[in-house]
C-alpha positions in Angstrom: -30.3 25.2 24.4 -31.9 22.0 23.5 -31.9 22.9 19.7 -28.2 24.0 19.7 -27.3 20.7 21.3 -29.6 18.7 18.8 -28.0 20.4 15.7 -24.5 20.1 17.2 -25.2 16.4 17.7 -26.5 16.0 14.3 -23.5 17.6 12.8 -21.0 15.4 14.5 -22.9 12.4 13.5 -23.0 13.7 10.0 -19.3 14.1 10.0 -18.7 10.7 11.4 -20.6 9.2 8.6 -18.9 11.0 5.9 -15.5 10.4 7.5 -15.9 6.5 7.2 -13.4 4.7 5.2 -14.7 2.8 2.1 -12.8 -0.4 1.1 -11.7 -0.2 -2.7 -12.4 -3.7 -4.4 -10.2 -3.6 -7.8 -7.9 -1.9 -9.7 -10.5 0.4 -11.4 -11.8 1.6 -8.1 -8.3 2.3 -6.8 -7.4 4.5 -9.9 -10.7 6.2 -9.7 -10.2 7.2 -6.1 -6.4 8.2 -6.8 -7.4 10.3 -10.0 -10.4 12.0 -8.2 -7.8 13.3 -5.5 -9.3 11.1 -2.8 -6.9 10.1 0.0 -6.2 6.6 -0.2 -4.3 4.4 2.4 -2.7 0.9 1.7 -2.4 -1.9 4.1 -0.5 -5.0 3.6 -0.3 -8.4 5.5 3.2 -9.4 4.6 2.7 -12.8 6.2 0.1 -13.7 3.5 2.3 -12.8 0.6 4.7 -15.1 -1.3 8.2 -13.9 -0.3 11.3 -14.1 -2.7 14.7 -13.0 -1.0 18.1 -13.3 -2.6 16.1 -14.6 -5.7 14.7 -17.7 -3.7 11.0 -18.4 -2.7 10.9 -18.4 1.0 8.7 -20.9 2.9 7.3 -18.4 5.2 7.0 -14.7 4.9 7.4 -12.7 8.1 4.2 -12.0 10.1 4.2 -8.2 9.9 1.7 -5.5 8.9 2.4 -2.3 7.1 0.4 0.7 5.9 1.0 4.2 4.3 -1.0 7.0 2.6 -0.6 7.2 -1.0 0.7 10.6 -1.4 2.5 10.5 -4.9 1.6 8.1 -7.5 2.3 7.4 -11.3 0.0 5.5 -13.6 1.0 3.9 -16.8 -1.6 2.9 -19.5 -1.3 -0.3 -21.5 1.9 -0.3 -23.5 3.0 3.0 -22.2 6.2 1.3 -21.1 8.0 -1.1 -23.6 7.2 -4.8 -22.8 4.4 -3.9 -20.7 0.8 -5.0 -22.0 -1.2 -4.2 -19.0 -1.9 -0.9 -17.1 -0.2 -0.3 -13.7 0.3 2.1 -10.9 3.4 2.4 -8.8 4.1 4.5 -5.5 6.6 4.3 -2.9 7.8 5.7 0.6 10.9 5.9 2.4 11.1 6.6 6.1 13.8 6.5 8.8 12.9 3.8 11.3 14.7 2.0 14.1 16.4 -1.1 12.6 14.2 -4.0 13.6 17.1 -6.4 12.7 19.9 -4.8 14.4 21.0 -1.6 16.3 20.5 1.9 15.1 18.2 3.2 12.4 17.8 2.4 8.8 15.7 3.9 5.8 12.8 1.5 5.2 11.9 2.0 1.4 8.7 0.4 0.2 7.9 0.3 -3.4 4.4 -0.9 -4.7 3.4 -2.0 -8.3 -0.2 -2.7 -8.9 -1.2 -4.1 -12.3 -4.8 -3.9 -13.7 -4.5 -7.5 -13.8 -4.5 -7.6 -10.0 -0.9 -8.7 -9.7 0.8 -6.8 -6.9 4.7 -6.7 -6.2 6.0 -4.9 -3.0 9.7 -4.4 -2.9 11.0 -3.6 0.7 14.6 -2.4 1.4 16.5 -1.3 4.5 19.2 1.1 3.5 21.9 2.5 5.8 21.5 6.0 6.3 25.0 6.8 6.4 26.5 4.8 3.6 23.4 4.4 1.5 24.4 0.7 1.4 21.4 -1.8 0.8 21.2 -4.0 3.9 18.3 -6.0 3.0 15.8 -6.5 0.1 12.9 -8.5 -0.3 10.0 -8.7 -2.8 6.7 -9.7 -1.8 3.7 -10.9 -4.3 0.1 -11.1 -3.8 -3.1 -10.2 -5.8 -5.7 -7.5 -5.5 -9.3 -7.6 -6.6 -11.9 -10.4 -6.9 -9.6 -13.4 -6.8 -9.9 -16.8 -5.3 -6.7 -16.3 -3.2 -6.6 -14.9 0.2 -6.0 -11.3 -0.1 -3.3 -9.6 1.7 -3.3 -6.1 0.3 -6.0 -3.7 1.2 -7.0 -0.1 0.0 -9.2 2.3 1.7 -10.4 5.8 0.7 -11.6 8.4 3.1 
């Protein structure tokens, strides 16, 4: 009985050690994880980003945090797209949520573009589920990697 308990406890501890998330530090680590089939999550702190709404830089970004698992992505090598000198990866997600700015529901669409230089652009839109009309569109900018600015976006692999 004691041996069974010991091996069971050892197995559970081992599973916990292997299941811990690892923070990804730069674009190369992100691409290695994605291309290796790893499950990767992204967490963004919008309040730490630069916000551009209606083509104007806002004084303050909303104090909100979002996260998602990257299920589908596309990587583009340098110069794979005309006018683009740097490699980048893009991914997006669309979910039906309660409208935080009003009544009813909206589609919450988030699109991420991460460049090999560390530049990050996140576009967030609210779309009316009945009319498909864009109700709000905002662009958030930050950096990812070893920069001197306060980081607002984090990637973790399982």
